[in-house]
N, CA, C and O atoms as a GROMACS GRO file, in nm:
protein
  264
    1MET      N    1   2.232   1.819   2.941
    1MET     CA    2   2.083   1.916   2.906
    1MET      C    3   2.032   1.861   3.035
    1MET      O    4   2.094   1.773   3.095
    2SER      N    5   1.907   1.918   3.085
    2SER     CA    6   1.873   1.885   3.219
    2SER      C    7   1.758   1.823   3.221
    2SER      O    8   1.674   1.830   3.131
    3LYS      N    9   1.747   1.762   3.317
    3LYS     CA   10   1.668   1.625   3.331
    3LYS      C   11   1.533   1.710   3.239
    3LYS      O   12   1.521   1.691   3.118
    4ASP      N   13   1.460   1.779   3.297
    4ASP     CA   14   1.321   1.861   3.247
    4ASP      C   15   1.349   1.834   3.090
    4ASP      O   16   1.261   1.764   3.039
    5LYS      N   17   1.432   1.867   3.018
    5LYS     CA   18   1.420   1.875   2.843
    5LYS      C   19   1.465   1.758   2.829
    5LYS      O   20   1.452   1.743   2.707
    6ASP      N   21   1.532   1.614   2.888
    6ASP     CA   22   1.522   1.513   2.820
    6ASP      C   23   1.413   1.445   2.851
    6ASP      O   24   1.388   1.350   2.776
    7ASN      N   25   1.326   1.469   2.956
    7ASN     CA   26   1.183   1.420   2.993
    7ASN      C   27   1.076   1.492   2.871
    7ASN      O   28   0.970   1.438   2.842
    8LYS      N   29   1.113   1.592   2.820
    8LYS     CA   30   1.033   1.683   2.749
    8LYS      C   31   1.073   1.606   2.586
    8LYS      O   32   0.992   1.566   2.502
    9LYS      N   33   1.196   1.603   2.580
    9LYS     CA   34   1.220   1.539   2.474
    9LYS      C   35   1.182   1.444   2.426
    9LYS      O   36   1.154   1.446   2.306
   10GLN      N   37   1.168   1.320   2.507
   10GLN     CA   38   1.133   1.205   2.497
   10GLN      C   39   1.029   1.183   2.520
   10GLN      O   40   0.998   1.064   2.530
   11LYS      N   41   0.919   1.291   2.539
   11LYS     CA   42   0.782   1.256   2.568
   11LYS      C   43   0.751   1.304   2.406
   11LYS      O   44   0.651   1.257   2.352
   12GLU      N   45   0.841   1.402   2.327
   12GLU     CA   46   0.790   1.456   2.198
   12GLU      C   47   0.810   1.317   2.133
   12GLU      O   48   0.722   1.264   2.066
   13TYR      N   49   0.927   1.263   2.158
   13TYR     CA   50   0.965   1.158   2.077
   13TYR      C   51   0.828   1.035   2.084
   13TYR      O   52   0.748   1.023   1.991
   14THR      N   53   0.825   1.005   2.130
   14THR     CA   54   0.742   0.923   2.190
   14THR      C   55   0.568   0.976   2.124
   14THR      O   56   0.481   0.892   2.105
   15ILE      N   57   0.554   1.064   2.109
   15ILE     CA   58   0.416   1.132   2.090
   15ILE      C   59   0.436   1.099   1.918
   15ILE      O   60   0.357   1.028   1.855
   16ALA      N   61   0.516   1.144   1.878
   16ALA     CA   62   0.606   1.153   1.707
   16ALA      C   63   0.589   1.009   1.687
   16ALA      O   64   0.555   0.988   1.570
   17SER      N   65   0.600   0.906   1.751
   17SER     CA   66   0.641   0.781   1.722
   17SER      C   67   0.523   0.734   1.716
   17SER      O   68   0.487   0.683   1.610
   18LYS      N   69   0.426   0.741   1.841
   18LYS     CA   70   0.240   0.696   1.786
   18LYS      C   71   0.211   0.792   1.668
   18LYS      O   72   0.202   0.746   1.554
   19ASN      N   73   0.199   0.894   1.686
   19ASN     CA   74   0.173   0.966   1.513
   19ASN      C   75   0.219   0.874   1.419
   19ASN      O   76   0.124   0.810   1.373
   20LEU      N   77   0.328   0.839   1.370
   20LEU     CA   78   0.358   0.766   1.261
   20LEU      C   79   0.325   0.617   1.277
   20LEU      O   80   0.310   0.540   1.183
   21GLU      N   81   0.314   0.586   1.405
   21GLU     CA   82   0.270   0.442   1.376
   21GLU      C   83   0.146   0.428   1.330
   21GLU      O   84   0.121   0.343   1.244
   22ARG      N   85   0.028   0.532   1.395
   22ARG     CA   86  -0.112   0.531   1.310
   22ARG      C   87  -0.085   0.564   1.188
   22ARG      O   88  -0.144   0.495   1.105
   23CYS      N   89  -0.006   0.658   1.141
   23CYS     CA   90  -0.019   0.659   1.021
   23CYS      C   91   0.022   0.579   0.915
   23CYS      O   92   0.001   0.600   0.796
   24LEU      N   93   0.084   0.483   0.966
   24LEU     CA   94   0.141   0.364   0.901
   24LEU      C   95   0.020   0.266   0.883
   24LEU      O   96  -0.017   0.206   0.782
   25ASP      N   97  -0.033   0.266   1.009
   25ASP     CA   98  -0.130   0.191   1.051
   25ASP      C   99  -0.263   0.224   0.912
   25ASP      O  100  -0.323   0.147   0.838
   26ASN      N  101  -0.264   0.327   0.922
   26ASN     CA  102  -0.383   0.402   0.805
   26ASN      C  103  -0.348   0.378   0.685
   26ASN      O  104  -0.448   0.358   0.616
   27MET      N  105  -0.233   0.369   0.617
   27MET     CA  106  -0.160   0.349   0.504
   27MET      C  107  -0.203   0.178   0.455
   27MET      O  108  -0.240   0.130   0.347
   28THR      N  109  -0.179   0.122   0.585
   28THR     CA  110  -0.192  -0.037   0.544
   28THR      C  111  -0.318  -0.085   0.537
   28THR      O  112  -0.320  -0.195   0.481
   29ASN      N  113  -0.442  -0.042   0.577
   29ASN     CA  114  -0.554  -0.005   0.511
   29ASN      C  115  -0.620  -0.002   0.397
   29ASN      O  116  -0.729  -0.042   0.358
   30ALA      N  117  -0.505   0.070   0.339
   30ALA     CA  118  -0.583   0.136   0.182
   30ALA      C  119  -0.584   0.025   0.119
   30ALA      O  120  -0.509  -0.070   0.141
   31TYR      N  121  -0.686   0.034   0.021
   31TYR     CA  122  -0.730  -0.078  -0.090
   31TYR      C  123  -0.615  -0.074  -0.157
   31TYR      O  124  -0.610  -0.187  -0.205
   32SER      N  125  -0.529  -0.023  -0.188
   32SER     CA  126  -0.428  -0.070  -0.312
   32SER      C  127  -0.353  -0.146  -0.206
   32SER      O  128  -0.376  -0.257  -0.253
   33THR      N  129  -0.290  -0.168  -0.111
   33THR     CA  130  -0.238  -0.222  -0.023
   33THR      C  131  -0.255  -0.364  -0.052
   33THR      O  132  -0.161  -0.440  -0.031
   34TYR      N  133  -0.387  -0.417  -0.106
   34TYR     CA  134  -0.409  -0.564  -0.119
   34TYR      C  135  -0.442  -0.625  -0.253
   34TYR      O  136  -0.477  -0.739  -0.283
   35ASP      N  137  -0.417  -0.493  -0.343
   35ASP     CA  138  -0.412  -0.482  -0.473
   35ASP      C  139  -0.327  -0.516  -0.526
   35ASP      O  140  -0.216  -0.502  -0.474
   36CYS      N  141  -0.344  -0.588  -0.685
   36CYS     CA  142  -0.203  -0.618  -0.758
   36CYS      C  143  -0.149  -0.496  -0.808
   36CYS      O  144  -0.072  -0.510  -0.903
   37THR      N  145  -0.171  -0.383  -0.769
   37THR     CA  146  -0.108  -0.254  -0.867
   37THR      C  147   0.060  -0.270  -0.936
   37THR      O  148   0.166  -0.323  -0.902
   38GLY      N  149   0.014  -0.199  -1.039
   38GLY     CA  150   0.161  -0.292  -1.126
   38GLY      C  151   0.168  -0.380  -1.181
   38GLY      O  152   0.266  -0.394  -1.254
   39LEU      N  153   0.063  -0.489  -1.173
   39LEU     CA  154   0.106  -0.600  -1.247
   39LEU      C  155   0.088  -0.637  -1.404
   39LEU      O  156   0.099  -0.749  -1.454
   40ILE      N  157   0.060  -0.532  -1.461
   40ILE     CA  158   0.081  -0.562  -1.614
   40ILE      C  159   0.151  -0.411  -1.622
   40ILE      O  160   0.108  -0.306  -1.576
   41PRO      N  161   0.273  -0.438  -1.696
   41PRO     CA  162   0.332  -0.302  -1.680
   41PRO      C  163   0.326  -0.267  -1.810
   41PRO      O  164   0.394  -0.166  -1.826
   42SER      N  165   0.254  -0.321  -1.957
   42SER     CA  166   0.196  -0.272  -2.056
   42SER      C  167   0.107  -0.352  -2.070
   42SER      O  168   0.098  -0.458  -2.008
   43GLU      N  169  -0.006  -0.293  -2.191
   43GLU     CA  170  -0.103  -0.360  -2.260
   43GLU      C  171  -0.077  -0.500  -2.281
   43GLU      O  172   0.045  -0.518  -2.272
   44PRO      N  173  -0.128  -0.588  -2.302
   44PRO     CA  174  -0.132  -0.766  -2.298
   44PRO      C  175  -0.133  -0.724  -2.488
   44PRO      O  176  -0.209  -0.640  -2.538
   45VAL      N  177  -0.036  -0.802  -2.560
   45VAL     CA  178  -0.037  -0.797  -2.727
   45VAL      C  179  -0.137  -0.900  -2.751
   45VAL      O  180  -0.223  -0.870  -2.833
   46ASN      N  181  -0.143  -0.992  -2.707
   46ASN     CA  182  -0.278  -1.095  -2.753
   46ASN      C  183  -0.368  -1.142  -2.660
   46ASN      O  184  -0.384  -1.066  -2.565
   47ASP      N  185  -0.425  -1.232  -2.659
   47ASP     CA  186  -0.545  -1.297  -2.613
   47ASP      C  187  -0.478  -1.362  -2.488
   47ASP      O  188  -0.519  -1.342  -2.374
   48ALA      N  189  -0.341  -1.466  -2.530
   48ALA     CA  190  -0.298  -1.544  -2.465
   48ALA      C  191  -0.204  -1.514  -2.351
   48ALA      O  192  -0.162  -1.594  -2.268
   49GLU      N  193  -0.174  -1.359  -2.362
   49GLU     CA  194  -0.116  -1.303  -2.276
   49GLU      C  195  -0.215  -1.221  -2.171
   49GLU      O  196  -0.186  -1.204  -2.052
   50ARG      N  197  -0.346  -1.170  -2.237
   50ARG     CA  198  -0.404  -1.158  -2.144
   50ARG      C  199  -0.436  -1.255  -2.051
   50ARG      O  200  -0.390  -1.254  -1.937
   51GLU      N  201  -0.514  -1.340  -2.093
   51GLU     CA  202  -0.544  -1.473  -2.007
   51GLU      C  203  -0.433  -1.506  -1.918
   51GLU      O  204  -0.469  -1.525  -1.802
   52SER      N  205  -0.307  -1.519  -1.940
   52SER     CA  206  -0.215  -1.573  -1.850
   52SER      C  207  -0.240  -1.438  -1.722
   52SER      O  208  -0.291  -1.469  -1.614
   53TYR      N  209  -0.203  -1.308  -1.749
   53TYR     CA  210  -0.236  -1.195  -1.654
   53TYR      C  211  -0.376  -1.231  -1.573
   53TYR      O  212  -0.385  -1.213  -1.452
   54ASN      N  213  -0.458  -1.271  -1.634
   54ASN     CA  214  -0.635  -1.305  -1.582
   54ASN      C  215  -0.624  -1.423  -1.472
   54ASN      O  216  -0.698  -1.414  -1.374
   55GLU      N  217  -0.528  -1.543  -1.483
   55GLU     CA  218  -0.488  -1.681  -1.419
   55GLU      C  219  -0.389  -1.599  -1.316
   55GLU      O  220  -0.397  -1.648  -1.203
   56VAL      N  221  -0.332  -1.529  -1.320
   56VAL     CA  222  -0.270  -1.433  -1.185
   56VAL      C  223  -0.360  -1.386  -1.066
   56VAL      O  224  -0.379  -1.421  -0.950
   57TYR      N  225  -0.420  -1.267  -1.170
   57TYR     CA  226  -0.507  -1.184  -1.080
   57TYR      C  227  -0.666  -1.171  -1.193
   57TYR      O  228  -0.647  -1.148  -1.312
   58ASN      N  229  -0.774  -1.184  -1.154
   58ASN     CA  230  -0.879  -1.146  -1.222
   58ASN      C  231  -0.898  -1.006  -1.212
   58ASN      O  232  -0.960  -0.967  -1.113
   59TYR      N  233  -0.853  -0.911  -1.301
   59TYR     CA  234  -0.851  -0.771  -1.281
   59TYR      C  235  -0.950  -0.733  -1.389
   59TYR      O  236  -0.983  -0.615  -1.377
   60LEU      N  237  -1.009  -0.796  -1.493
   60LEU     CA  238  -1.102  -0.746  -1.555
   60LEU      C  239  -1.225  -0.766  -1.512
   60LEU      O  240  -1.247  -0.868  -1.447
   61PRO      N  241  -1.342  -0.664  -1.540
   61PRO     CA  242  -1.479  -0.675  -1.515
   61PRO      C  243  -1.546  -0.785  -1.562
   61PRO      O  244  -1.515  -0.824  -1.674
   62PRO      N  245  -1.654  -0.858  -1.486
   62PRO     CA  246  -1.693  -0.966  -1.521
   62PRO      C  247  -1.754  -0.952  -1.688
   62PRO      O  248  -1.706  -1.028  -1.773
   63ASP      N  249  -1.822  -0.887  -1.714
   63ASP     CA  250  -1.861  -0.896  -1.858
   63ASP      C  251  -1.757  -0.850  -1.967
   63ASP      O  252  -1.794  -0.860  -2.084
   64SER      N  253  -1.609  -0.792  -1.936
   64SER     CA  254  -1.540  -0.715  -2.043
   64SER      C  255  -1.484  -0.815  -2.117
   64SER      O  256  -1.451  -0.925  -2.072
   65LYS      N  257  -1.471  -0.770  -2.258
   65LYS     CA  258  -1.444  -0.852  -2.364
   65LYS      C  259  -1.315  -0.772  -2.382
   65LYS      O  260  -1.273  -0.791  -2.496
   66ALA      N  261  -1.227  -0.679  -2.305
   66ALA     CA  262  -1.138  -0.591  -2.359
   66ALA      C  263  -1.019  -0.691  -2.448
   66ALA      O  264  -0.926  -0.637  -2.508
   0.00000   0.00000   0.00000
């Protein structure tokens, strides 16, 4: 390959890398990144199980009696 083609490919790679980095940065700022999504695999079967999940992560609204 010629030197110009090598330089062009390197610039394209650099631009693509920066775009990917920006996309990943935006994704890590998503709310769900910091949330415990998937915490509860199925509905708790009793109050003790519900309370146990709630000790790990307070997922219920304040007035909820779920």
